[in-house]
N, C-alpha and C positions, 0 to 999 in steps of 0.2 A: 556177282563176280564169277567170272569164268574160271573153271578148274585150271589150276597151274598158274593163274595170273597173280601178279604182285599185290599184296595188300598196300595200297597206297597210303602213306602217311605224311611224307615231306618231300617237297621239291622246290626248286627255285622258280621265281617269277620275276624276271628281270627285263630291263631295257625298254620300258614303255615311256613315252613322254607324257607326264601328268596333264598337260594342257589339253591333250587330245583323247584322254582316256576315261572309260566309264567303268564302274566296278563290275566284276563278275565273280560270284562266290560259289564254292562247292565245298562239300564236307569230305574228311578223310579220317582214316583210322589208325591210331597208333598201335604198333605191334605189341602184343601181350597185354595191353591194358584195357581194351575195350572201350576206351574212351574215344570220343569224336571231336575232332578240331576243325573249326572253319578256317579255310585258307582262302585268301582274296587274291584274284588275279586282276588283270587289267586288259580290257579289250581295246586294241590300238586301231588307228585310222586304217581301214583297209584290212584289218587282221581278221583271220579266220579261227573261229574257236577251237582250242585243242585241249583234250583232257590232261590235266596236270601241269606242272610246274613253271616252266619259263615261257616267256613270250617276248617278242620283239616288235618294235614299232613297225606297223604296216605289214607285219608278217604273221606270227602265230601267237595265240594266246593260250594262257593256262591258268587253272587254279587247282590246288591240290598238292599232291606230293607223293612220296614214296615211302615204302616201309622202313621204319626204323630211322628215318630222318633224311633231311633235306640234302643239299648239296654242299660241296666242300669248297675251301678256299686254298689256293696254292700260293707259294711264295715265289716271287719272281727272281730271275737272274739277269745277266746281261749277255747278249750275244751280238755278234755283229749285225747291223740292220739287214733284215731278211734272213738272218740266221746263217749267213754263209761262213765258210771256214776261212780262218785267217790264213794269209799266205804262208806257205811252207808247212802247212799242217796236214797231216794224214791220219784219219781215225783208224784205230786198230782195236781188235778184240781186247777187251780187258782195260781199255783206257786209250787216251790219245794224247799226243803232244802237238800243240799248235804254236806257231810262231817262234822266233828265235828265243832261245833260252828256256823254252816250255819244259816243265818237268814231266817225266813219265807218269801217265795216268793209271797204270796197272797197279794193283796193290789192294789196300784196305785190309780189313780184318776178317778173318774167317767167320762166318755165322752159323748159328745152329740151323740145320736144315740143309747144310752143304754148300752154301752159296758164299763165294768170297766177295768181299767189298770191291766194287768196280768204279773206277773213276779216272779222271785225267785233269789236266790243266789246260784251259782255254786261255790263250794269250790275250784275247779280247773280252774275257769274261771276268766277273767278280772283280771289277776294277778297283773296288774300295777295299779289297782284302790284301793286307801288306804281307811282305815276304816274312817267312818264319824266323829267320835270323839275319843279321847284317851280311850282305854278299850274296844272299839268295837272288835268283834271277827271275822269280815268278811267285805266284800265289801257291799255297799247298794243293795237292790234289783233291779233286771233288770226289768223295767216296759216297755212292748212293745205294748200293746193294745191301740189304739188311736181312736180319733173320725174319721168319715168317710173321704175319700178323698174329697178335696174341689170341689164342684160341678159346679164351674165356670171355673177354669183352666183346668179341665179334659174334656172339649168339644172343638171341632174345632171352632165352633161359638155358641153363646148363642142364643137360639131360641127367635124370637121376638125383638131381640135388633136392634136399629137403630143407627148407628155410630154417635156419637156426641150429641145424644138426652139423656139427663140426666134422664128423666122420663121413659125411656124405660128399659127393663130388662138388667142388667149389667151396668146400668148407662151411657149407650152409648159407653162403652168399649166392643165391641162384641167378640174380641179374646184376653181374659185376660191372657191366658197361652200360652207359646211358648217352643217348644223343643229347647234346646240349640244347636242342630245340624241343625236347620232351620235358614234361613236368618231372620234378625230382623223384628218383627212386632211392629208397633208404639203402645206404652202403654202397652205391654204385659210383663208378668213376665217371665223371662228366667228360665227354669226348667231342671232338670237333674235326671239321675238315682239315686235311694237312696242307700247310703252305707250300710244301715242296711240289705239289701238283700244279701249281700256277703256271700260266703261259709266262715264259721268260725266267722261271727259276733256274737257278745254277743246275740243279740236278737234271731237269728236263733238257736244258741247252746241251749238257755234256752227254746225256743218253742219246741224243740225235746224232751227235758226232761219232759216238762209239758204235752205233748201229750203221753207220756209213750213209746217214741221211742228212749231210750238210747242205744248206740251202732250204731246208724245211724246218719248221718249228713243231714242238711237242706240246700237247695240253691234254686236259681231260674235259669231258663234256657230259651234260645231261642229254639223255637221248632215249627215246621210247622205240622199241622195236618196230621197224617198218616191215612188218611180216608180209611177204608177197612182193615186196620191193627190194631195196638193197640188202635187207636182212634175210631174204629168202624165206626158209621155214623156221627161222629163229624167232621165239616168242619173248625171250628174256634178253634184254640188251646188255645187261652187266657184263663188264670186262671185254666186250667186243671192241674191235679196232677199225678205224676208217680213215681214209685219205680224202682230204677236202680241199677243193681247188676253188677259189674265189671268182666271182664273176661280175656282179653289179652291186654296188652299195645301196643303202636306203635312199629315199628321195631327196634328203638334204644334201647329199653329195652327187646328185645326177643333174646334168644340164637340163633345164626346164622340167625337171621332175622325173622324166622318163627317157632320157637319152644317154649319152656316153657318160662314163664315170669322169667326175671333176677331180678325183684323186687317184693315186696309184693303186693297183691291185696288190694287196698283201701276198707274201709267199704262202704256199700251201701249208696246212697243218696236217699233222698225223695224230690222232686223238684216240683216247679210250674212253669208254662209257663208264662213268662212276656214279650216275644218277638217273633216276626214272622220273616220270611225270614232268617232262621237259618241254611240253608244247606240241606233243604229238611226234609220229615217226618221221616226219618230213623236217624236222627241226634239230638243231645241235646247239646246246647251251654252254658256251665257253666259259671256264673258271678263270677268272683274272682279277688282279688287284682292284678293288672298288668297282667291280663289274655290275653291282646293282643288286639290291635285295629284291626277293620275290615275295612269297608268302610269309617268310621267316626272317628273324635277324638273330644270330648269335655272335655278331661282330662288334656292335657298338652299344655300349652302355648308356650313351647319351641320346640315342634315337627314340623317337616317340613309340616305335614298334619295339616290344620287350621280348626277351627270350622266355620260354616256359621255365626254363631251369634257373633262370636268374644269373646265369654264367655267360661270359663273353670271352672271345679270343683276343680282343684289343682293349686297351684302356682309352683310346681315343681313335677316331675313325673319320674319313672324309665325309662331310654331311651332304656334299653335292649330290643332287639327283636321288636322294633317299627321303623316304621310301618309295619304292616302286616306279622310279622314273630313270632307271638305267645307271645310277652311279656317276663317276667322273667321266662323262662323255663329252669330249670337247666340242663336238658338233652340235649338241643339244642343250648342254648345261653350262658352257663357258661362254659368256656374252661376247668377250673379246675375240673369239675365234671365227667370227663370221655370222651372217645371217642365218637363222634357223631354216629358212627356205632354200639356201644354198651355201654350202662351204666348199672351198677349193683348196688345192694344196698351198697356194699363196696365203689364204687367210688362216689356215691352220698352222702355217710356218712362221707367221708374224711373231715378233718378239714379245709383244704383249700377250699374245695367246699362249705361247709356250711357258712364259713366265707364270700365268695364271694356272696352267695346267700343273706346273711343278708345285706351285703353292698348294693346290688342292690335294694333290697326291702326297705332299709332305706332311699331311695331317695325321698319318698312321702313327700310332704309339702302342707298344706292347711291352710285356715283361721279357722279351727277347729281342735283342739287337739285331740278330740275323733275320728274324721273321719281319721286324720293322722295316729293315732295309730292303729285303727282297720284295715286300708289298709295295713299297714306294717305287721300286724299280719296274715291277710289273704293271702297276698303273701308269707310270709315265711312258714306258715303251709301248703299250698298248694304244696309246694316243699320239704315237709318232706319226706326223704328216706323211712320211714316206713308207710307212709300214703299219697302217691304221687298222687294227683289229677291233677296237672298241666301237663297233657300229653294227647294225643289222645288215647282213649281206645276203644276197642269193649265191649259191654255190653249186658245184658239181660234187658228188659224193660217191665213194666206192668202199665196200667192206673189205678189209684186208687181214692178212695174218699179222698178229701183234708182234712188233719188233721186240726182241729179247731185253735190251736195256730199258725200254719205256716200261715194261712189265716189272722190271727190278725197282723202278722209282715208285710205282703204284702199289706193288705187293700182290695184285691179282694176275695169276698166270694160267692161262687157258691151255689145255693140251692142244697140240696142233690141230687145226681144222682142214688143212691142205687148201687153204685160201691163197690167192695171188699175194705176193709180197708187195710192199710199198714200191711204187715206181717214181724215184725222184726226178725222172726226166719229164713228167707231166706237171707243168708248173702254171700254165696260162689256161684261160677258158677255152681258147682256140684249140689247144692240145687235148684238153678234156673232152671237148666236143667231138673230136676226131677219133677218140678211143671209146669204143661201145661199152667197155666195162665200167665207165663212169656214167652216172645218172644225173639229169638236171631236175629242177623242180624242189630242191632243198634250200634250207635257210639257216642262218646263224643268228643267235642272240648271245647276251652276255650276262654273267652273274657273279657274285660272290655273297653268300649269306652265312658261311662259317658253320653251318650244320653238318654233323657226321653224315655222310652220303648213304643213299640206299645200298650201295654195293659194298660198303664196309661191314655189312651183316652177311655171314655165311649162309644164314637162312634164305637170302635172296640171290645167292650164286650156287653153291653145291646144293642147298635145299631146293633149288628149282631145276636140278638135274644137270647142271653144267659140269663138264669134265675138267678138272683143274690139277695142277701139279702139286701134290703133297698138301702141306698146310698153307700154301700160297693161294689160299682159297677166297680171298676178299681183299678189297682195297684197305690200305692202313687207315686208322683213325688216329687222332693226335691229341696229346694233352694240352693243357692251357698254355704251354710255351711253344706249341707247334712241333713237339717231338713225337714221332711215331711210336705207338705202343706195340711192341714186338714180343715174340715168345722169349726174348732174352732181357726184356725190361718190362716193368709193371709200375711206371711212374705214377705217382698220386698227385702230380702238379695240376692236373685238371679238376680235382675235386673242389 
């Protein structure tokens, strides 16, 4: 392993069609344990092998993972199709008000570390959230800024700690945090990927508005540094941000397999890297509801693939496309949505197709009503025929300065790198091709494995030389109810 490289232990392997796949295995090492785990990826039709975690049909392949754990799951929210702002709404710093009767989004509660809760009310979001009291004109504000990630559970081992010595740092519990995809550590809190990171989560949708990026959607991705490419001299992708513009879908949605797209191009994504070993530096693995297991599963207690800890984020989970075939993907896993050789907007929009997608996505169950509802929403909206993200795509990509509110959702805040800001005016492949700062040759796959992500360990961020803002030095990890574990909270619900 090269000096400064991440010790790979978990990563997603998602979105391959099982009918066209052949196994491809590699080994990876768990942080601090010395143990070796075999993770199995899948080589797909036309796919090029890539070290580590995720892979997409006909695109990239991977086996392996990242230090400290795999990828994470995010909960979904609701935004207008394509993420556009409702009429009459103007995002403002500290929150936004959208639509008639929208409530002010500023506010929240002050958090340790000096950040005040930020949020707003989207008139078209969180449609299932009732008003607080009779006479209210909309849902309560969405507050997403939190205290910093807990500085005990985001380290492999607490420096200076002596096991069982209560007077030493950590009170003698030297490994208080454990990835749900690792074998059990005595006394450690079992931690998962946070649902709030999901594509279409309420937090992500509101943050995009508050950053002035209406018309774009926010997400997190597994990504390996494309050193010498869009990542320049960066060797660690954790917490870096990118603007992704969609170009062509996988063959099942192209005319005659290689022609024009038979479905609309989704709105661009602005993403932050939360996991490594994700199919190589040319691939981005998007976290969404039922996006597909890779080498690991900490989501579904009923799946044939078991978590090493024996802990799971959900009590029930959609079995479609699991394990290893991309999860609830209408184009490849739902027979009523059209031929697997060609799906179109018409076939994906058919009543039977959308009913079957809703039925599959509705199989989420968990101990948290919010997490369950957001997961269902993320799964359903990522299969929307007019904004279809749950497919492997060819894209244009560009590394950008991380938007402020996006990093408040994730917890990992890089010191400014003087990179270009997100450009919301670039939305089509033609516009990206005309802008030399965007590069072609990149791909997208999808995932949800529920493992605590690589970048939720400060060892893989600050420990790799990244410059971060105070204790906002890693992604949040979440307890078994999908609640972030912060400096102000030490929930034991994940044990």
